C-alpha positions as CSV (number, residue, x, y, z in Angstrom):
1,M,0.0,0.0,0.0
2,K,1.3,3.4,-0.9
3,Y,0.6,6.3,1.4
4,K,0.2,9.8,0.1
5,F,0.9,13.0,2.0
6,Q,0.7,16.8,1.5
7,G,2.8,19.6,2.9
8,K,3.7,23.2,2.4
9,R,7.0,23.7,0.6
10,K,9.6,25.7,2.7
11,D,11.0,27.5,-0.3
12,N,7.8,29.0,-1.8
13,G,4.8,28.0,0.4
14,D,3.1,25.9,-2.3
15,I,1.3,22.7,-1.2
16,I,2.7,19.6,-2.8
17,Y,1.7,15.9,-2.7
18,G,3.6,12.7,-2.6
19,S,5.5,10.3,-0.4
20,L,6.8,11.5,3.0
21,L,10.4,11.1,4.1
22,L,11.5,12.1,7.6
23,I,15.3,12.5,8.3
24,N,16.5,13.9,11.7
25,G,13.3,15.9,12.3
26,T,13.3,17.4,8.7
27,A,10.3,16.5,6.5
28,Y,10.6,16.0,2.7
29,I,8.0,15.0,0.2
30,Y,8.9,13.1,-2.9
31,Q,6.6,14.1,-5.8
32,D,6.3,10.6,-7.2
33,T,4.1,9.8,-10.1
34,F,5.0,6.1,-10.5
35,G,7.2,3.4,-9.1
36,D,8.0,2.1,-5.6
37,I,10.2,3.5,-2.9
38,E,13.0,1.1,-4.0
39,D,13.1,3.0,-7.4
40,I,13.5,6.5,-6.0
41,D,16.6,8.5,-7.0
42,F,17.5,10.2,-3.7
43,G,19.3,13.0,-5.5
44,Y,16.2,14.2,-7.3
45,G,12.6,15.0,-6.5
46,F,12.7,15.5,-2.8
47,V,11.3,18.9,-1.5
48,E,11.7,20.1,2.0
49,V,8.3,20.9,3.6
50,D,7.2,22.5,6.9
51,I,6.7,19.5,9.2
52,D,3.8,21.3,10.9
53,T,1.8,21.3,7.7
54,V,2.2,17.6,6.8
55,K,-1.0,15.6,6.5
56,Q,-1.7,12.1,5.5
57,L,-4.3,11.8,2.8
C-alpha cells in the first residue's frame, strides 16, 4: 500500500503531494508519479516541507 501526504514547501509555500520522508526531524515530500520506494533516486525529486503542515491523505 502506498501512502500519500501533503505539505507546504519551505521555499515558496506551495502545497505539494507525494510520499513522505523524515530525516533527523526534517520532512521531505517526494513528488512521485510512479514506481516504488526502491526505485527512488534520492538526488532528485525531494522537496523540504514545513513539518507542521504535513497531513496524510
